N, C-alpha and C positions, 0 to 999 in steps of 0.2 A: 355736542352728546347726540348719538344716533339714537332714534326712537326705540329700538331693540334693547339699547344698553338702559335707558330710562325705564322701560317695563320691566327688565331683569332686576334692577335695582329696587324697584317698587316690591317686587315678588319677592326678594331675598328679606327685605325689611318685614313685611308681612309674615313669613315664616319664622323670622326671629322672635318677632313679637308673640306670635302663637306658642313658640317653644317657651318664650318666657312665661306666660301664664302657666304652663304645665308645671315649670320649677316653683313659681310664686304660689302655686296651690299645695305644693309640698309632695306632689304625685312621685317626683323624681327620688326622693329620699324614701318615702313609703315604700314603693316598690324596690328598691335598691339598684333603681336605674335599669330594671328589666323591661327591655322594649317591647317584648312580647305582652306582658301584662298591661302595659299601657297600651299597645294598640288593641288589644282585646278590650279593655274598657271603653276606648273612644268607639269599637264599632258596637259594643253594648248600647252606649249612648245614642250611637245612630239608629240602631234599631228601636230604641225607645222613643226617638223622637217621629219616626216614621208609623209609630204604632196608634192604637186608638187613644193612647194616653199621652201623645205627643205634646198637644197644645198644655196639657195640666204640667207635664215635665217641664216644658219650655218656660212657662211662667213662673214655675216654682225656683227653676234654676236662675232666671233672671234675676228675681228678688234677691236670692242668696249672693249672685255675685254683684248685684249694685250695691250690697250691704258690705260686702267685703271690700269693694273699691273704696268705700266711704270710711271704712273704718281702717285703712291704711295701707 
């Protein structure tokens, strides 16, 4: 298999895993699968992470995410 094919498969798997997190968090159902709402929320999250509150948000979200992964 060529290098570009391996890299493409890695990227595809990564994107699928990220999409799975959106579904697992219930975001798709809560937004009625509205892509504009989901994208807007992700943009808001990116803004928050780039702000002066970024480290605080990052640490709180990490704790919450780790807890959710451990719970099931």
